N, CA and C atoms as a LAMMPS dump frame, in Angstrom:
ITEM: TIMESTEP
0
ITEM: NUMBER OF ATOMS
444
ITEM: BOX BOUNDS ff ff ff
-5.0000000000000000e+02 5.0000000000000000e+02
-5.0000000000000000e+02 5.0000000000000000e+02
-5.0000000000000000e+02 5.0000000000000000e+02
ITEM: ATOMS id mol type element x y z
1 1 1 N 6.16 33.992 22.988
2 1 2 C 6.801 33.635 21.746
3 1 3 C 7.464 32.262 21.846
4 2 1 N 8.181 32.012 22.921
5 2 2 C 8.856 30.726 23.11
6 2 3 C 7.831 29.621 23.298
7 3 1 N 6.741 29.927 23.985
8 3 2 C 5.691 28.933 24.199
9 3 3 C 5.052 28.547 22.874
10 4 1 N 4.873 29.492 21.966
11 4 2 C 4.294 29.199 20.661
12 4 3 C 5.17 28.24 19.866
13 5 1 N 6.475 28.419 19.945
14 5 2 C 7.395 27.546 19.223
15 5 3 C 7.362 26.14 19.817
16 6 1 N 7.297 26.058 21.121
17 6 2 C 7.235 24.747 21.779
18 6 3 C 5.93 24.044 21.414
19 7 1 N 4.827 24.759 21.446
20 7 2 C 3.532 24.172 21.081
21 7 3 C 3.551 23.724 19.624
22 8 1 N 4.123 24.535 18.758
23 8 2 C 4.198 24.192 17.338
24 8 3 C 5.032 22.933 17.117
25 9 1 N 6.155 22.814 17.816
26 9 2 C 6.987 21.621 17.645
27 9 3 C 6.314 20.383 18.231
28 10 1 N 5.589 20.533 19.329
29 10 2 C 4.869 19.389 19.896
30 10 3 C 3.737 18.954 18.964
31 11 1 N 3.012 19.903 18.41
32 11 2 C 1.935 19.567 17.471
33 11 3 C 2.51 18.873 16.235
34 12 1 N 3.625 19.388 15.715
35 12 2 C 4.265 18.754 14.559
36 12 3 C 4.713 17.332 14.889
37 13 1 N 5.268 17.139 16.074
38 13 2 C 5.715 15.799 16.478
39 13 3 C 4.531 14.847 16.629
40 14 1 N 3.428 15.323 17.18
41 14 2 C 2.246 14.467 17.343
42 14 3 C 1.707 14.04 15.98
43 15 1 N 1.668 14.97 15.033
44 15 2 C 1.206 14.634 13.684
45 15 3 C 2.136 13.601 13.044
46 16 1 N 3.429 13.794 13.212
47 16 2 C 4.409 12.871 12.639
48 16 3 C 4.281 11.491 13.283
49 17 1 N 4.128 11.435 14.6
50 17 2 C 3.978 10.145 15.276
51 17 3 C 2.668 9.456 14.891
52 18 1 N 1.598 10.207 14.697
53 18 2 C 0.319 9.612 14.287
54 18 3 C 0.422 9.009 12.889
55 19 1 N 1.072 9.719 11.989
56 19 2 C 1.274 9.198 10.639
57 19 3 C 2.175 7.97 10.664
58 20 1 N 3.184 7.986 11.511
59 20 2 C 4.07 6.825 11.657
60 20 3 C 3.298 5.618 12.185
61 21 1 N 2.426 5.844 13.149
62 21 2 C 1.64 4.738 13.701
63 21 3 C 0.721 4.14 12.638
64 22 1 N 0.113 5.006 11.824
65 22 2 C -0.772 4.498 10.781
66 22 3 C 0.01 3.643 9.784
67 23 1 N 1.165 4.147 9.306
68 23 2 C 1.943 3.379 8.341
69 23 3 C 2.551 2.133 8.962
70 24 1 N 2.83 2.163 10.256
71 24 2 C 3.323 0.969 10.932
72 24 3 C 2.255 -0.116 10.947
73 25 1 N 1.04 0.24 11.308
74 25 2 C -0.054 -0.734 11.362
75 25 3 C -0.359 -1.277 9.969
76 26 1 N -0.451 -0.403 8.978
77 26 2 C -0.734 -0.843 7.613
78 26 3 C 0.399 -1.72 7.091
79 27 1 N 1.636 -1.357 7.396
80 27 2 C 2.775 -2.159 6.956
81 27 3 C 2.793 -3.543 7.572
82 28 1 N 2.533 -3.627 8.868
83 28 2 C 2.524 -4.933 9.54
84 28 3 C 1.37 -5.789 9.021
85 29 1 N 0.173 -5.197 8.913
86 29 2 C -0.966 -5.962 8.399
87 29 3 C -0.75 -6.391 6.956
88 30 1 N -0.134 -5.543 6.15
89 30 2 C 0.161 -5.913 4.772
90 30 3 C 1.198 -7.007 4.682
91 31 1 N 2.192 -6.959 5.557
92 31 2 C 3.26 -7.953 5.524
93 31 3 C 2.748 -9.345 5.893
94 32 1 N 1.86 -9.419 6.868
95 32 2 C 1.349 -10.726 7.283
96 32 3 C 0.118 -11.146 6.487
97 33 1 N -0.33 -10.291 5.554
98 33 2 C -1.466 -10.639 4.708
99 33 3 C -2.81 -10.513 5.385
100 34 1 N -2.925 -9.674 6.397
101 34 2 C -4.18 -9.528 7.133
102 34 3 C -4.874 -8.189 6.877
103 35 1 N -4.367 -7.412 5.944
104 35 2 C -4.991 -6.133 5.625
105 35 3 C -6.16 -6.391 4.685
106 36 1 N -7.388 -6.113 5.132
107 36 2 C -8.535 -6.374 4.256
108 36 3 C -8.594 -5.353 3.117
109 37 1 N -9.092 -5.789 1.983
110 37 2 C -9.226 -4.883 0.844
111 37 3 C -10.237 -3.801 1.197
112 38 1 N -9.813 -2.549 1.019
113 38 2 C -10.659 -1.419 1.388
114 38 3 C -10.3 -0.234 0.514
115 39 1 N -11.01 0.867 0.68
116 39 2 C -10.779 2.068 -0.123
117 39 3 C -10.041 3.161 0.639
118 40 1 N -9.524 2.866 1.85
119 40 2 C -8.943 3.925 2.672
120 40 3 C -7.439 3.769 2.881
121 41 1 N -6.953 2.589 3.195
122 41 2 C -5.526 2.408 3.48
123 41 3 C -4.971 1.26 2.649
124 42 1 N -3.673 1.301 2.435
125 42 2 C -3.001 0.286 1.648
126 42 3 C -2.788 0.771 0.224
127 43 1 N -2.27 -0.104 -0.61
128 43 2 C -2.051 0.207 -2.021
129 43 3 C -3.394 0.035 -2.729
130 44 1 N -3.955 1.145 -3.235
131 44 2 C -5.306 1.12 -3.765
132 44 3 C -5.375 1.606 -5.216
133 45 1 N -4.594 1.047 -6.072
134 45 2 C -4.658 1.365 -7.501
135 45 3 C -5.637 0.404 -8.172
136 46 1 N -5.98 0.682 -9.408
137 46 2 C -6.89 -0.198 -10.142
138 46 3 C -6.355 -1.621 -10.213
139 47 1 N -5.051 -1.749 -10.41
140 47 2 C -4.449 -3.072 -10.517
141 47 3 C -4.538 -3.85 -9.212
142 48 1 N -4.41 -3.175 -8.089
143 48 2 C -4.437 -3.875 -6.807
144 48 3 C -5.859 -4.099 -6.297
145 49 1 N -6.815 -3.341 -6.777
146 49 2 C -8.192 -3.483 -6.3
147 49 3 C -9.019 -4.466 -7.12
148 50 1 N -8.439 -5.055 -8.146
149 50 2 C -9.237 -5.925 -9.014
150 50 3 C -9.557 -7.274 -8.384
151 51 1 N -8.775 -7.696 -7.384
152 51 2 C -9.075 -8.944 -6.681
153 51 3 C -8.442 -8.897 -5.294
154 52 1 N -8.894 -9.794 -4.45
155 52 2 C -8.327 -9.886 -3.098
156 52 3 C -6.863 -10.299 -3.159
157 53 1 N -6.547 -11.211 -4.065
158 53 2 C -5.158 -11.664 -4.193
159 53 3 C -4.243 -10.527 -4.663
160 54 1 N -4.699 -9.737 -5.616
161 54 2 C -3.896 -8.617 -6.11
162 54 3 C -3.664 -7.593 -5.006
163 55 1 N -4.689 -7.344 -4.185
164 55 2 C -4.547 -6.398 -3.08
165 55 3 C -3.535 -6.908 -2.062
166 56 1 N -3.604 -8.19 -1.748
167 56 2 C -2.676 -8.767 -0.772
168 56 3 C -1.241 -8.745 -1.296
169 57 1 N -1.056 -9.071 -2.576
170 57 2 C 0.287 -9.071 -3.155
171 57 3 C 0.861 -7.654 -3.166
172 58 1 N 0.073 -6.689 -3.6
173 58 2 C 0.551 -5.306 -3.664
174 58 3 C 0.951 -4.802 -2.288
175 59 1 N 0.161 -5.1 -1.279
176 59 2 C 0.463 -4.615 0.059
177 59 3 C 1.591 -5.404 0.72
178 60 1 N 1.746 -6.654 0.35
179 60 2 C 2.875 -7.426 0.884
180 60 3 C 4.188 -6.913 0.3
181 61 1 N 4.177 -6.522 -0.972
182 61 2 C 5.379 -5.965 -1.597
183 61 3 C 5.701 -4.6 -1.004
184 62 1 N 4.682 -3.787 -0.74
185 62 2 C 4.891 -2.43 -0.234
186 62 3 C 5.172 -2.383 1.268
187 63 1 N 4.883 -3.437 1.989
188 63 2 C 4.971 -3.424 3.455
189 63 3 C 6.349 -3.045 4.004
190 64 1 N 7.45 -3.591 3.508
191 64 2 C 8.748 -3.17 4.072
192 64 3 C 9.016 -1.675 3.898
193 65 1 N 8.591 -1.122 2.8
194 65 2 C 8.756 0.316 2.588
195 65 3 C 7.882 1.139 3.511
196 66 1 N 6.679 0.65 3.801
197 66 2 C 5.811 1.344 4.756
198 66 3 C 6.422 1.328 6.151
199 67 1 N 7.041 0.213 6.505
200 67 2 C 7.714 0.139 7.805
201 67 3 C 8.921 1.072 7.844
202 68 1 N 9.635 1.177 6.723
203 68 2 C 10.765 2.115 6.66
204 68 3 C 10.275 3.557 6.761
205 69 1 N 9.166 3.867 6.117
206 69 2 C 8.595 5.212 6.209
207 69 3 C 8.175 5.519 7.641
208 70 1 N 7.609 4.526 8.329
209 70 2 C 7.241 4.723 9.729
210 70 3 C 8.485 4.976 10.581
211 71 1 N 9.566 4.268 10.291
212 71 2 C 10.819 4.486 11.035
213 71 3 C 11.383 5.88 10.771
214 72 1 N 11.321 6.327 9.523
215 72 2 C 11.764 7.688 9.193
216 72 3 C 10.957 8.709 9.986
217 73 1 N 9.657 8.488 10.065
218 73 2 C 8.793 9.431 10.787
219 73 3 C 9.043 9.4 12.288
220 74 1 N 9.302 8.223 12.841
221 74 2 C 9.598 8.151 14.274
222 74 3 C 10.885 8.913 14.579
223 75 1 N 11.91 8.699 13.765
224 75 2 C 13.155 9.448 13.963
225 75 3 C 12.935 10.944 13.787
226 76 1 N 12.149 11.308 12.813
227 76 2 C 11.843 12.722 12.592
228 76 3 C 11.087 13.305 13.781
229 77 1 N 10.169 12.554 14.349
230 77 2 C 9.433 13.022 15.518
231 77 3 C 10.315 13.185 16.737
232 78 1 N 11.248 12.259 16.915
233 78 2 C 12.182 12.352 18.044
234 78 3 C 13.066 13.583 17.89
235 79 1 N 13.566 13.802 16.684
236 79 2 C 14.396 14.984 16.434
237 79 3 C 13.57 16.257 16.615
238 80 1 N 12.337 16.226 16.175
239 80 2 C 11.452 17.388 16.319
240 80 3 C 11.265 17.754 17.781
241 81 1 N 11.069 16.769 18.627
242 81 2 C 10.9 17.048 20.057
243 81 3 C 12.217 17.417 20.727
244 82 1 N 13.31 16.836 20.243
245 82 2 C 14.605 17.055 20.881
246 82 3 C 15.23 18.4 20.592
247 83 1 N 15.039 18.896 19.392
248 83 2 C 15.701 20.142 19.009
249 83 3 C 14.963 21.359 19.547
250 84 1 N 13.694 21.416 19.349
251 84 2 C 12.935 22.597 19.747
252 84 3 C 13.212 23.752 18.806
253 85 1 N 12.442 24.779 18.881
254 85 2 C 12.628 25.937 18.013
255 85 3 C 12 25.716 16.65
256 86 1 N 12.226 26.685 15.795
257 86 2 C 11.641 26.627 14.462
258 86 3 C 12.245 25.522 13.605
259 87 1 N 13.483 25.169 13.875
260 87 2 C 14.107 24.102 13.103
261 87 3 C 13.422 22.763 13.336
262 88 1 N 12.808 22.593 14.47
263 88 2 C 12.139 21.321 14.747
264 88 3 C 10.999 21.085 13.761
265 89 1 N 10.276 22.125 13.422
266 89 2 C 9.193 21.989 12.455
267 89 3 C 9.759 21.647 11.08
268 90 1 N 10.916 22.208 10.754
269 90 2 C 11.56 21.886 9.477
270 90 3 C 11.934 20.406 9.426
271 91 1 N 12.422 19.843 10.534
272 91 2 C 12.738 18.415 10.567
273 91 3 C 11.477 17.574 10.404
274 92 1 N 10.381 18.01 10.989
275 92 2 C 9.125 17.282 10.835
276 92 3 C 8.67 17.294 9.383
277 93 1 N 8.76 18.449 8.739
278 93 2 C 8.338 18.56 7.341
279 93 3 C 9.238 17.719 6.441
280 94 1 N 10.539 17.785 6.657
281 94 2 C 11.466 16.984 5.853
282 94 3 C 11.21 15.491 6.075
283 95 1 N 10.935 15.094 7.302
284 95 2 C 10.625 13.691 7.583
285 95 3 C 9.364 13.23 6.871
286 96 1 N 8.338 14.063 6.865
287 96 2 C 7.093 13.702 6.181
288 96 3 C 7.323 13.605 4.673
289 97 1 N 8.076 14.534 4.111
290 97 2 C 8.36 14.495 2.671
291 97 3 C 9.156 13.244 2.309
292 98 1 N 10.162 12.914 3.109
293 98 2 C 10.963 11.71 2.848
294 98 3 C 10.103 10.452 2.966
295 99 1 N 9.242 10.4 3.971
296 99 2 C 8.381 9.229 4.15
297 99 3 C 7.373 9.113 3.004
298 100 1 N 6.824 10.226 2.558
299 100 2 C 5.892 10.191 1.42
300 100 3 C 6.591 9.702 0.152
301 101 1 N 7.84 10.104 -0.034
302 101 2 C 8.607 9.622 -1.185
303 101 3 C 8.779 8.108 -1.118
304 102 1 N 9.142 7.602 0.047
305 102 2 C 9.336 6.151 0.21
306 102 3 C 8.023 5.409 -0.015
307 103 1 N 6.936 5.923 0.548
308 103 2 C 5.633 5.27 0.389
309 103 3 C 5.203 5.274 -1.078
310 104 1 N 5.417 6.373 -1.763
311 104 2 C 5.074 6.425 -3.181
312 104 3 C 5.887 5.439 -4.005
313 105 1 N 7.161 5.33 -3.692
314 105 2 C 8.036 4.418 -4.423
315 105 3 C 7.632 2.965 -4.213
316 106 1 N 7.435 2.563 -2.97
317 106 2 C 7.094 1.162 -2.716
318 106 3 C 5.665 0.845 -3.148
319 107 1 N 4.794 1.842 -3.151
320 107 2 C 3.445 1.616 -3.666
321 107 3 C 3.487 1.331 -5.161
322 108 1 N 4.363 2.019 -5.866
323 108 2 C 4.518 1.746 -7.3
324 108 3 C 5.007 0.32 -7.526
325 109 1 N 5.928 -0.148 -6.688
326 109 2 C 6.368 -1.539 -6.794
327 109 3 C 5.216 -2.503 -6.498
328 110 1 N 4.39 -2.165 -5.521
329 110 2 C 3.234 -3.001 -5.213
330 110 3 C 2.24 -3.06 -6.359
331 111 1 N 2.019 -1.929 -7.01
332 111 2 C 1.112 -1.891 -8.159
333 111 3 C 1.673 -2.738 -9.3
334 112 1 N 2.971 -2.656 -9.533
335 112 2 C 3.582 -3.471 -10.585
336 112 3 C 3.459 -4.963 -10.273
337 113 1 N 3.605 -5.32 -9.008
338 113 2 C 3.462 -6.732 -8.629
339 113 3 C 2.025 -7.193 -8.821
340 114 1 N 1.065 -6.349 -8.478
341 114 2 C -0.343 -6.713 -8.665
342 114 3 C -0.691 -6.802 -10.143
343 115 1 N -0.11 -5.923 -10.953
344 115 2 C -0.378 -5.951 -12.393
345 115 3 C 0.212 -7.195 -13.046
346 116 1 N 1.244 -7.77 -12.446
347 116 2 C 1.873 -8.962 -13.01
348 116 3 C 1.036 -10.22 -12.793
349 117 1 N 0.068 -10.167 -11.891
350 117 2 C -0.801 -11.321 -11.666
351 117 3 C -1.738 -11.492 -12.847
352 118 1 N -2.095 -12.721 -13.175
353 118 2 C -3.032 -12.921 -14.288
354 118 3 C -4.423 -12.409 -13.907
355 119 1 N -5.141 -11.902 -14.905
356 119 2 C -6.511 -11.446 -14.684
357 119 3 C -7.398 -12.636 -14.371
358 120 1 N -8.491 -12.363 -13.683
359 120 2 C -9.453 -13.424 -13.406
360 120 3 C -10.08 -13.938 -14.695
361 121 1 N -10.319 -13.037 -15.67
362 121 2 C -10.902 -13.456 -16.936
363 121 3 C -9.943 -14.354 -17.707
364 122 1 N -8.653 -14.012 -17.692
365 122 2 C -7.66 -14.821 -18.381
366 122 3 C -7.536 -16.186 -17.718
367 123 1 N -7.573 -16.216 -16.412
368 123 2 C -7.451 -17.483 -15.692
369 123 3 C -8.675 -18.362 -15.92
370 124 1 N -9.86 -17.758 -16.093
371 124 2 C -11.059 -18.566 -16.277
372 124 3 C -11.166 -19.123 -17.683
373 125 1 N -10.35 -18.631 -18.629
374 125 2 C -10.38 -19.164 -19.979
375 125 3 C -9.705 -20.525 -20.076
376 126 1 N -8.939 -20.905 -19.097
377 126 2 C -8.248 -22.187 -19.137
378 126 3 C -9.259 -23.313 -19.012
379 127 1 N -8.998 -24.383 -19.727
380 127 2 C -9.913 -25.516 -19.728
381 127 3 C -10.019 -26.12 -18.331
382 128 1 N -11.223 -26.36 -17.897
383 128 2 C -11.46 -26.96 -16.596
384 128 3 C -11.702 -25.952 -15.494
385 129 1 N -11.467 -24.686 -15.739
386 129 2 C -11.675 -23.689 -14.689
387 129 3 C -12.86 -22.784 -14.968
388 130 1 N -13.392 -22.788 -16.187
389 130 2 C -14.535 -21.928 -16.476
390 130 3 C -15.82 -22.692 -16.17
391 131 1 N -16.915 -21.972 -16.147
392 131 2 C -18.192 -22.597 -15.814
393 131 3 C -18.981 -22.986 -17.057
394 132 1 N -18.409 -22.823 -18.266
395 132 2 C -19.183 -23.113 -19.479
396 132 3 C -19.292 -24.606 -19.755
397 133 1 N -18.448 -25.41 -19.158
398 133 2 C -18.5 -26.853 -19.365
399 133 3 C -17.891 -27.302 -20.674
400 134 1 N -17.062 -26.474 -21.296
401 134 2 C -16.481 -26.809 -22.587
402 134 3 C -15.635 -28.072 -22.523
403 135 1 N -14.982 -28.295 -21.409
404 135 2 C -14.132 -29.48 -21.305
405 135 3 C -14.973 -30.751 -21.315
406 136 1 N -16.06 -30.739 -20.595
407 136 2 C -16.885 -31.94 -20.532
408 136 3 C -17.725 -32.116 -21.786
409 137 1 N -18.014 -31.037 -22.503
410 137 2 C -18.818 -31.115 -23.72
411 137 3 C -17.973 -31.106 -24.987
412 138 1 N -16.685 -31.289 -24.865
413 138 2 C -15.75 -31.323 -25.996
414 138 3 C -15.869 -30.055 -26.838
415 139 1 N -15.837 -28.89 -26.167
416 139 2 C -15.827 -27.567 -26.805
417 139 3 C -17.113 -27.239 -27.546
418 140 1 N -18.229 -27.773 -27.134
419 140 2 C -19.499 -27.489 -27.775
420 140 3 C -19.878 -26.019 -27.615
421 141 1 N -19.552 -25.43 -26.469
422 141 2 C -19.956 -24.047 -26.242
423 141 3 C -18.915 -23.03 -26.662
424 142 1 N -17.793 -23.449 -27.195
425 142 2 C -16.779 -22.503 -27.619
426 142 3 C -17.127 -21.945 -29.001
427 143 1 N -16.563 -20.79 -29.336
428 143 2 C -16.85 -20.132 -30.604
429 143 3 C -16.313 -20.916 -31.804
430 144 1 N -15.233 -21.647 -31.616
431 144 2 C -14.643 -22.374 -32.739
432 144 3 C -15.554 -23.493 -33.219
433 145 1 N -16.222 -24.19 -32.312
434 145 2 C -17.086 -25.289 -32.721
435 145 3 C -18.369 -24.762 -33.359
436 146 1 N -18.798 -23.567 -32.966
437 146 2 C -20.012 -22.993 -33.551
438 146 3 C -19.766 -22.526 -34.973
439 147 1 N -18.561 -22.123 -35.293
440 147 2 C -18.246 -21.644 -36.633
441 147 3 C -17.929 -22.793 -37.576
442 148 1 N -17.547 -23.933 -37.076
443 148 2 C -17.13 -25.041 -37.925
444 148 3 C -18.265 -25.768 -38.571
C-alpha cells in the first residue's frame, strides 16, 4: 500500500516535470523569437497562425506566462516529491490546474496581440506595396479609374 502511494507520487511528479520542461522550452523559444510556426506547440489560434509575424508576436507576448507556468509546475513537482502520500498527488493536480490557468490567460493575451497586427491583405492595399502596379500606372488598374 505504501509502495503504491510512493509510485503514484513519483509518476505524478514526473508528469509535472515533463510538462514544465515543455512549457519552459516553448517559453524560451517564444521569448527569443525562435519558435517556428507549427500546429503542435505555442499559441495556435486563427489570429496567430495567419502569418509568421503574428505567430512570433503572439508567442513573444505569451512567453513570460509560459515561463511562470513552468515555474509553478517545478514547485508543484518538488512539493509532490517532498510530501509523499496521497496529498502529494493533490499538489500535483493543483499545480497543473494553476499552470493551465496561467497558460490560458497569457495565450489569450498573445492572441489579442496577434489580432492587433494589420492583415496582409490590408497592408498590400497601400500604394507601392501591392503587385498591381497602380502607383506606376497612375491607378489604371484600380476600380475607381475603371468606373470613371
